[in-house]
C-alpha positions as CSV (number, residue, x, y, z in Angstrom):
1,M,0.2,0.4,0.0
2,G,0.6,3.3,-1.1
3,R,0.9,6.2,1.5
4,R,-2.1,8.9,1.2
5,K,-1.8,11.6,-0.4
6,S,-3.0,14.9,1.3
7,R,-3.4,17.9,1.2
8,Y,0.7,19.0,2.3
9,D,1.6,17.3,-0.4
10,R,0.7,19.7,-3.5
11,L,2.2,23.4,-3.1
12,L,0.3,26.9,-4.7
13,V,0.9,28.3,-7.2
14,S,1.2,31.5,-4.3
15,D,2.4,30.2,-1.9
16,A,5.4,28.9,-4.1
17,E,5.8,31.9,-6.0
18,A,5.8,33.6,-2.0
19,I,8.6,31.0,-0.9
20,L,10.8,31.8,-4.6
21,R,10.6,36.1,-3.7
22,D,12.3,35.4,-0.2
23,A,14.8,32.6,-1.1
24,L,15.4,35.8,-4.4
25,R,16.0,38.4,-1.3
26,L,17.4,35.7,1.2
27,R,19.6,35.2,-2.2
28,A,20.8,38.5,-2.3
29,T,21.6,39.7,0.9
30,L,23.7,36.6,1.3
31,L,25.7,37.8,-2.0
32,A,26.1,41.1,-0.4
33,A,27.4,39.4,2.6
34,K,30.1,37.9,0.4
35,V,31.1,41.1,-0.9
36,N,33.0,42.1,2.1
37,L,34.7,39.1,3.0
38,T,38.1,37.7,1.4
39,A,38.2,34.0,-0.5
40,S,39.8,32.6,1.3
41,G,38.5,33.0,4.9
42,A,35.9,29.9,6.5
43,L,32.9,32.9,7.3
44,Y,33.0,33.4,2.6
45,W,33.2,29.5,2.3
46,H,30.2,28.3,4.4
47,L,28.4,31.3,2.5
48,S,28.4,30.1,-0.8
49,G,27.6,26.9,0.4
50,L,24.3,28.6,1.9
51,T,24.0,30.4,-1.4
52,D,24.6,26.3,-3.5
53,R,22.1,24.9,-0.8
54,L,19.8,27.5,-1.4
55,H,20.2,27.6,-5.1
56,A,19.2,23.8,-5.5
57,V,15.8,24.9,-2.9
58,M,14.9,26.9,-5.7
59,E,15.4,25.1,-8.9
60,V,13.1,22.3,-6.5
61,I,10.4,25.3,-6.1
62,A,10.5,25.8,-9.7
63,E,10.5,23.2,-11.8
64,K,13.3,24.1,-13.7
65,E,17.1,25.2,-14.1
66,L,17.9,29.0,-12.9
67,D,18.9,31.7,-15.7
68,F,21.5,33.8,-14.0
69,R,21.3,35.7,-17.2
70,A,17.6,36.3,-16.5
71,A,15.8,38.7,-14.0
72,G,15.0,36.9,-11.2
73,L,17.2,34.5,-11.7
74,G,14.2,33.5,-14.4
75,L,11.6,31.9,-12.4
76,L,9.1,34.2,-11.9
77,P,6.5,33.9,-12.6
78,L,5.8,31.0,-12.2
79,P,4.1,28.9,-15.8
80,E,0.3,28.2,-16.4
81,D,0.7,25.1,-15.9
82,Y,1.9,25.2,-12.0
83,S,-1.2,24.0,-10.1
84,S,-1.4,20.5,-12.4
85,R,1.7,19.4,-10.9
86,K,2.2,16.6,-8.6
């Protein structure tokens, strides 16, 4: 028997967009903090790791790869068919 699907298994479009907007703001904060650190410092590399993990989460939520050339990494707005995702 499989696990029963609950209402929490699906992410609403409005919730996903809110999460992505917050993640983009957090990314901007992390990158701004890295500007003033030396590349050889431990804190710089810790923030780089956090940024990489944040990128991975954003890709999973948006279900597409980040486009670093686009504004907002090309994540927003979400496609129209996002609400039909499983």
